[in-house]
MARLUMBA-290713 format. One record per atom (N, C-alpha, C): residue number from 1; residue in one letter; atom name; z negated, x, y negated. Coordinates in Angstrom, 1 decimal. Atoms other than C-alpha are relative to their C-alpha. Example, Ala and Ser with C-alpha at 12.3 -4.5 7.8 and 13.67 -1.06 7.14 Angstrom:
<pts>
@i 1; aa A; at N; zz 0.0; xx 0.9; yy 1.2
@i 1; aa A; at CA; zz -7.8; xx 12.3; yy 4.5
@i 1; aa A; at C; zz 0.0; xx 0.9; yy -1.2
@i 2; aa S; at N; zz 0.0; xx -0.9; yy 1.1
@i 2; aa S; at CA; zz -7.1; xx 13.7; yy 1.1
@i 2; aa S; at C; zz -0.8; xx -0.8; yy -1.1
</pts>
This chain:
<pts>
@i 1; aa M; at N; zz 0.9; xx 1.0; yy -0.3
@i 1; aa M; at CA; zz -27.8; xx -22.1; yy 32.3
@i 1; aa M; at C; zz -1.5; xx 0.8; yy -0.5
@i 2; aa A; at N; zz 0.9; xx -0.2; yy 0.5
@i 2; aa A; at CA; zz -31.4; xx -21.6; yy 30.9
@i 2; aa A; at C; zz -1.6; xx -0.4; yy 0.5
@i 3; aa L; at N; zz 1.3; xx 0.3; yy -0.3
@i 3; aa L; at CA; zz -34.9; xx -21.5; yy 32.3
@i 3; aa L; at C; zz -0.9; xx -0.2; yy -1.5
@i 4; aa I; at N; zz 0.7; xx -0.2; yy 1.1
@i 4; aa I; at CA; zz -37.0; xx -22.7; yy 29.1
@i 4; aa I; at C; zz -1.4; xx 0.1; yy 0.3
@i 5; aa T; at N; zz 1.3; xx -0.3; yy 0.2
@i 5; aa T; at CA; zz -40.5; xx -21.1; yy 28.8
@i 5; aa T; at C; zz -0.9; xx 0.0; yy -0.9
@i 6; aa E; at N; zz 0.5; xx 0.0; yy 1.3
@i 6; aa E; at CA; zz -41.3; xx -21.2; yy 25.2
@i 6; aa E; at C; zz 0.6; xx -1.0; yy -1.1
@i 7; aa F; at N; zz -0.6; xx 0.2; yy 1.2
@i 7; aa F; at CA; zz -40.8; xx -23.4; yy 22.4
@i 7; aa F; at C; zz -0.6; xx 0.5; yy -1.3
@i 8; aa T; at N; zz 0.4; xx -0.5; yy 1.2
@i 8; aa T; at CA; zz -41.0; xx -22.4; yy 18.8
@i 8; aa T; at C; zz 0.5; xx -0.8; yy -0.9
@i 9; aa K; at N; zz -0.4; xx 0.8; yy 1.2
@i 9; aa K; at CA; zz -41.3; xx -24.7; yy 15.8
@i 9; aa K; at C; zz 0.7; xx 0.7; yy -1.2
@i 10; aa I; at N; zz -0.7; xx -0.5; yy 1.2
@i 10; aa I; at CA; zz -38.9; xx -24.2; yy 13.1
@i 10; aa I; at C; zz 0.1; xx -0.7; yy -0.9
@i 11; aa N; at N; zz -0.1; xx 0.7; yy 1.1
@i 11; aa N; at CA; zz -38.4; xx -25.6; yy 9.7
@i 11; aa N; at C; zz 1.3; xx 0.2; yy -0.6
@i 12; aa K; at N; zz -1.4; xx 0.1; yy 0.7
@i 12; aa K; at CA; zz -34.7; xx -26.3; yy 8.5
@i 12; aa K; at C; zz 0.2; xx -0.5; yy -1.1
@i 13; aa E; at N; zz -0.3; xx 0.8; yy 1.4
@i 13; aa E; at CA; zz -33.6; xx -27.1; yy 5.2
@i 13; aa E; at C; zz 1.0; xx -1.2; yy 0.4
@i 14; aa R; at N; zz -1.2; xx 1.1; yy 0.1
@i 14; aa R; at CA; zz -30.4; xx -29.2; yy 6.4
@i 14; aa R; at C; zz 0.1; xx -0.4; yy 1.5
@i 15; aa Q; at N; zz 0.1; xx 0.5; yy -1.6
@i 15; aa Q; at CA; zz -30.6; xx -31.2; yy 9.6
@i 15; aa Q; at C; zz 0.9; xx -1.5; yy 0.1
@i 16; aa S; at N; zz -0.5; xx 1.1; yy 0.4
@i 16; aa S; at CA; zz -28.3; xx -34.0; yy 10.5
@i 16; aa S; at C; zz 0.1; xx -0.3; yy 1.8
@i 17; aa A; at N; zz 0.1; xx 0.4; yy -1.5
@i 17; aa A; at CA; zz -28.0; xx -36.2; yy 13.7
@i 17; aa A; at C; zz 1.3; xx 0.2; yy 0.9
@i 18; aa H; at N; zz -1.4; xx -0.4; yy -0.8
@i 18; aa H; at CA; zz -25.1; xx -35.2; yy 16.3
@i 18; aa H; at C; zz 0.2; xx -1.2; yy 0.7
@i 19; aa G; at N; zz -0.5; xx 0.9; yy -0.6
@i 19; aa G; at CA; zz -23.0; xx -37.5; yy 18.1
@i 19; aa G; at C; zz 0.0; xx -0.2; yy 1.4
@i 20; aa P; at N; zz 0.8; xx 0.0; yy -1.3
@i 20; aa P; at CA; zz -24.0; xx -39.0; yy 21.3
@i 20; aa P; at C; zz 1.0; xx 0.6; yy 1.2
@i 21; aa V; at N; zz -0.9; xx -0.8; yy -1.0
@i 21; aa V; at CA; zz -22.8; xx -37.3; yy 24.6
@i 21; aa V; at C; zz -1.1; xx -0.3; yy 1.4
@i 22; aa E; at N; zz 0.7; xx 0.2; yy -1.4
@i 22; aa E; at CA; zz -23.7; xx -37.8; yy 28.4
@i 22; aa E; at C; zz -0.9; xx 1.1; yy 0.3
@i 23; aa C; at N; zz 0.9; xx -1.0; yy -0.3
@i 23; aa C; at CA; zz -26.8; xx -36.0; yy 29.8
@i 23; aa C; at C; zz -0.4; xx -0.5; yy 1.7
@i 24; aa A; at N; zz 0.6; xx 0.2; yy -1.4
@i 24; aa A; at CA; zz -27.3; xx -35.7; yy 33.7
@i 24; aa A; at C; zz -1.2; xx 0.8; yy 0.3
@i 25; aa H; at N; zz 1.1; xx -0.8; yy -0.2
@i 25; aa H; at CA; zz -30.5; xx -34.6; yy 35.1
@i 25; aa H; at C; zz -0.2; xx 0.0; yy 1.6
@i 26; aa S; at N; zz 0.4; xx 0.0; yy -1.2
@i 26; aa S; at CA; zz -31.7; xx -33.5; yy 38.5
@i 26; aa S; at C; zz -1.2; xx 0.7; yy 0.0
@i 27; aa I; at N; zz 1.4; xx -0.6; yy -0.3
@i 27; aa I; at CA; zz -35.0; xx -32.6; yy 40.0
@i 27; aa I; at C; zz 0.3; xx 1.0; yy 1.3
@i 28; aa F; at N; zz -0.3; xx -0.7; yy -1.1
@i 28; aa F; at CA; zz -35.1; xx -29.7; yy 42.7
@i 28; aa F; at C; zz -1.2; xx 0.7; yy 0.1
@i 29; aa T; at N; zz 0.9; xx -1.0; yy -0.6
@i 29; aa T; at CA; zz -37.5; xx -27.4; yy 44.4
@i 29; aa T; at C; zz 0.6; xx 1.1; yy 0.4
@i 30; aa D; at N; zz -0.7; xx -1.6; yy -0.8
@i 30; aa D; at CA; zz -36.9; xx -23.6; yy 45.1
@i 30; aa D; at C; zz -0.8; xx 0.0; yy 1.1
@i 31; aa G; at N; zz 0.5; xx -0.5; yy -1.3
@i 31; aa G; at CA; zz -37.8; xx -22.0; yy 48.3
@i 31; aa G; at C; zz -1.7; xx 0.2; yy 0.1
@i 32; aa S; at N; zz 1.4; xx 0.0; yy -0.2
@i 32; aa S; at CA; zz -41.4; xx -21.4; yy 47.3
@i 32; aa S; at C; zz -0.8; xx -1.4; yy -0.3
@i 33; aa G; at N; zz 0.9; xx 1.4; yy 0.6
@i 33; aa G; at CA; zz -42.1; xx -25.1; yy 46.3
@i 33; aa G; at C; zz -0.3; xx -0.2; yy -1.1
@i 34; aa K; at N; zz 0.1; xx 0.5; yy 1.2
@i 34; aa K; at CA; zz -41.9; xx -25.0; yy 42.9
@i 34; aa K; at C; zz 1.1; xx -0.8; yy -0.7
@i 35; aa S; at N; zz -0.7; xx 1.0; yy 0.7
@i 35; aa S; at CA; zz -40.3; xx -27.8; yy 41.0
@i 35; aa S; at C; zz 0.7; xx 0.2; yy -1.4
@i 36; aa Y; at N; zz -0.4; xx -0.2; yy 1.4
@i 36; aa Y; at CA; zz -37.8; xx -28.0; yy 38.0
@i 36; aa Y; at C; zz 1.0; xx -1.2; yy -0.2
@i 37; aa L; at N; zz -0.7; xx 1.1; yy 0.7
@i 37; aa L; at CA; zz -36.1; xx -30.4; yy 35.9
@i 37; aa L; at C; zz 1.3; xx 0.6; yy -0.5
@i 38; aa Q; at N; zz -1.1; xx -0.8; yy 0.4
@i 38; aa Q; at CA; zz -32.4; xx -29.3; yy 35.3
@i 38; aa Q; at C; zz 0.6; xx -1.5; yy -0.9
@i 39; aa L; at N; zz -0.7; xx 1.0; yy 0.8
@i 39; aa L; at CA; zz -30.7; xx -31.5; yy 32.2
@i 39; aa L; at C; zz 1.5; xx 0.9; yy -0.2
@i 40; aa E; at N; zz -1.4; xx -0.6; yy 0.2
@i 40; aa E; at CA; zz -26.8; xx -30.8; yy 32.0
@i 40; aa E; at C; zz 0.7; xx -0.9; yy -1.5
@i 41; aa T; at N; zz -0.6; xx 1.0; yy 0.7
@i 41; aa T; at CA; zz -25.0; xx -32.2; yy 29.0
@i 41; aa T; at C; zz 1.6; xx 0.3; yy -0.2
@i 42; aa F; at N; zz -1.2; xx -0.1; yy -0.2
@i 42; aa F; at CA; zz -21.4; xx -32.5; yy 29.0
@i 42; aa F; at C; zz 1.2; xx 0.1; yy -1.2
@i 43; aa G; at N; zz -1.1; xx 0.2; yy 1.0
@i 43; aa G; at CA; zz -19.7; xx -32.7; yy 25.6
@i 43; aa G; at C; zz 0.4; xx -1.1; yy -0.6
@i 44; aa S; at N; zz -0.5; xx 1.0; yy 0.7
@i 44; aa S; at CA; zz -18.0; xx -34.9; yy 23.3
@i 44; aa S; at C; zz 1.5; xx -0.6; yy 1.2
@i 45; aa K; at N; zz -1.5; xx 0.5; yy -0.5
@i 45; aa K; at CA; zz -14.9; xx -37.1; yy 24.7
@i 45; aa K; at C; zz 1.2; xx 0.7; yy -0.3
@i 46; aa E; at N; zz -1.4; xx -0.8; yy 0.4
@i 46; aa E; at CA; zz -12.6; xx -35.0; yy 22.6
@i 46; aa E; at C; zz 0.1; xx 1.2; yy 0.6
@i 47; aa R; at N; zz -0.2; xx -1.4; yy -0.6
@i 47; aa R; at CA; zz -13.4; xx -31.8; yy 24.7
@i 47; aa R; at C; zz 1.3; xx 0.4; yy 0.7
@i 48; aa K; at N; zz -1.6; xx -0.5; yy -0.7
@i 48; aa K; at CA; zz -10.4; xx -30.1; yy 26.2
@i 48; aa K; at C; zz -0.5; xx 0.1; yy 1.5
@i 49; aa I; at N; zz 0.2; xx 0.2; yy -1.7
@i 49; aa I; at CA; zz -12.2; xx -30.3; yy 29.8
@i 49; aa I; at C; zz -0.9; xx -0.9; yy 0.1
@i 50; aa P; at N; zz 1.1; xx 1.2; yy 0.1
@i 50; aa P; at CA; zz -13.7; xx -33.5; yy 30.0
@i 50; aa P; at C; zz -0.6; xx 0.1; yy 1.4
@i 51; aa G; at N; zz 0.9; xx -0.3; yy -1.3
@i 51; aa G; at CA; zz -16.8; xx -33.7; yy 32.5
@i 51; aa G; at C; zz -0.2; xx 1.2; yy 0.4
@i 52; aa K; at N; zz 0.7; xx -1.4; yy -0.3
@i 52; aa K; at CA; zz -17.3; xx -29.9; yy 32.3
@i 52; aa K; at C; zz -1.2; xx 0.1; yy -0.7
@i 53; aa T; at N; zz 1.3; xx -0.2; yy 0.3
@i 53; aa T; at CA; zz -20.9; xx -29.0; yy 31.7
@i 53; aa T; at C; zz 0.0; xx 1.0; yy -1.3
@i 54; aa S; at N; zz -0.2; xx -0.5; yy 1.3
@i 54; aa S; at CA; zz -21.5; xx -27.8; yy 28.0
@i 54; aa S; at C; zz -1.2; xx 0.7; yy 0.1
@i 55; aa Q; at N; zz 1.1; xx -0.7; yy 0.1
@i 55; aa Q; at CA; zz -25.0; xx -26.9; yy 28.4
@i 55; aa Q; at C; zz -1.0; xx -0.6; yy 1.1
@i 56; aa A; at N; zz 0.9; xx 0.4; yy -1.0
@i 56; aa A; at CA; zz -27.4; xx -26.8; yy 31.2
@i 56; aa A; at C; zz -1.5; xx 0.8; yy -0.2
@i 57; aa I; at N; zz 1.5; xx -0.7; yy 0.4
@i 57; aa I; at CA; zz -31.4; xx -26.0; yy 30.6
@i 57; aa I; at C; zz -1.0; xx -0.5; yy 1.5
@i 58; aa Q; at N; zz 1.0; xx 0.5; yy -0.9
@i 58; aa Q; at CA; zz -34.0; xx -26.3; yy 33.2
@i 58; aa Q; at C; zz -1.6; xx 0.4; yy -0.5
@i 59; aa L; at N; zz 1.2; xx 0.0; yy 0.2
@i 59; aa L; at CA; zz -37.7; xx -26.5; yy 32.7
@i 59; aa L; at C; zz -0.9; xx -0.1; yy 1.2
@i 60; aa D; at N; zz 0.6; xx 0.1; yy -1.0
@i 60; aa D; at CA; zz -40.5; xx -25.9; yy 35.0
@i 60; aa D; at C; zz -1.2; xx -0.7; yy 0.0
@i 61; aa E; at N; zz 1.1; xx 1.3; yy 0.3
@i 61; aa E; at CA; zz -43.9; xx -28.0; yy 35.2
@i 61; aa E; at C; zz -0.6; xx 0.8; yy -1.3
@i 62; aa T; at N; zz 0.8; xx -0.5; yy 1.5
@i 62; aa T; at CA; zz -45.5; xx -25.5; yy 32.3
@i 62; aa T; at C; zz 1.0; xx -0.5; yy -1.1
@i 63; aa G; at N; zz -1.1; xx 0.5; yy 1.0
@i 63; aa G; at CA; zz -42.0; xx -26.0; yy 30.2
@i 63; aa G; at C; zz -0.3; xx -1.4; yy -0.3
@i 64; aa A; at N; zz 0.5; xx 1.4; yy 0.0
@i 64; aa A; at CA; zz -42.4; xx -29.5; yy 30.9
@i 64; aa A; at C; zz -1.2; xx -0.7; yy -0.7
@i 65; aa A; at N; zz 1.2; xx 0.1; yy 0.6
@i 65; aa A; at CA; zz -45.9; xx -29.8; yy 29.9
@i 65; aa A; at C; zz 0.3; xx 0.3; yy -1.6
@i 66; aa K; at N; zz -0.2; xx -0.4; yy 1.6
@i 66; aa K; at CA; zz -45.0; xx -28.1; yy 26.4
@i 66; aa K; at C; zz 0.7; xx -1.0; yy -0.6
@i 67; aa L; at N; zz -1.0; xx 1.1; yy 0.7
@i 67; aa L; at CA; zz -42.0; xx -30.5; yy 25.8
@i 67; aa L; at C; zz -0.6; xx -1.4; yy 0.0
@i 68; aa K; at N; zz 0.6; xx 1.4; yy -0.1
@i 68; aa K; at CA; zz -44.1; xx -33.4; yy 26.7
@i 68; aa K; at C; zz -0.7; xx -0.2; yy -1.4
@i 69; aa E; at N; zz 0.9; xx 0.1; yy 1.1
@i 69; aa E; at CA; zz -46.6; xx -32.4; yy 23.9
@i 69; aa E; at C; zz 0.9; xx 0.1; yy -1.2
@i 70; aa I; at N; zz -0.6; xx 0.1; yy 1.3
@i 70; aa I; at CA; zz -43.8; xx -32.0; yy 21.4
@i 70; aa I; at C; zz 0.4; xx -1.3; yy 0.1
@i 71; aa I; at N; zz -0.5; xx 1.2; yy 0.0
@i 71; aa I; at CA; zz -42.2; xx -35.3; yy 22.4
@i 71; aa I; at C; zz -1.1; xx -1.3; yy -0.5
@i 72; aa Q; at N; zz 1.1; xx 0.8; yy 0.6
@i 72; aa Q; at CA; zz -45.5; xx -37.0; yy 21.8
@i 72; aa Q; at C; zz -0.2; xx 0.3; yy -1.5
@i 73; aa Q; at N; zz 0.3; xx 0.0; yy 1.4
@i 73; aa Q; at CA; zz -45.9; xx -35.7; yy 18.3
@i 73; aa Q; at C; zz 1.2; xx -0.5; yy -0.7
@i 74; aa A; at N; zz -1.4; xx 0.9; yy 0.7
@i 74; aa A; at CA; zz -42.3; xx -36.7; yy 17.4
@i 74; aa A; at C; zz -0.3; xx -1.5; yy 0.1
@i 75; aa F; at N; zz -0.4; xx 1.2; yy -0.2
@i 75; aa F; at CA; zz -42.6; xx -39.8; yy 18.9
@i 75; aa F; at C; zz -1.3; xx -0.9; yy 0.3
@i 76; aa P; at N; zz 1.2; xx 0.6; yy -0.5
@i 76; aa P; at CA; zz -46.3; xx -41.3; yy 18.9
@i 76; aa P; at C; zz -0.2; xx -1.3; yy 0.5
@i 77; aa R; at N; zz -0.1; xx 1.0; yy -0.6
@i 77; aa R; at CA; zz -45.6; xx -44.5; yy 19.8
@i 77; aa R; at C; zz 0.4; xx -0.1; yy 1.5
@i 78; aa L; at N; zz -0.3; xx -0.2; yy -1.3
@i 78; aa L; at CA; zz -44.4; xx -43.4; yy 23.3
@i 78; aa L; at C; zz -1.0; xx 0.2; yy 0.8
@i 79; aa R; at N; zz 1.1; xx -0.4; yy -1.1
@i 79; aa R; at CA; zz -46.7; xx -43.3; yy 26.2
@i 79; aa R; at C; zz 0.5; xx 0.4; yy 1.2
</pts>
């Protein structure tokens, strides 16, 4: 699991779209009242252990604000 605090833009020569997977999300508050968004992906249906979390990332308010800016750049028609 990882708490994302920084985003760095990179340019890759070759990129391709990946296959679809399920993503679950939860919102929780720690003992000090700080809120977090957690995203968990579960991998493809061909995975050895179906339903097992593949990756989990967390965003606090600062990280979420940075990701929101990136999403608005990538998809300007979204509101």
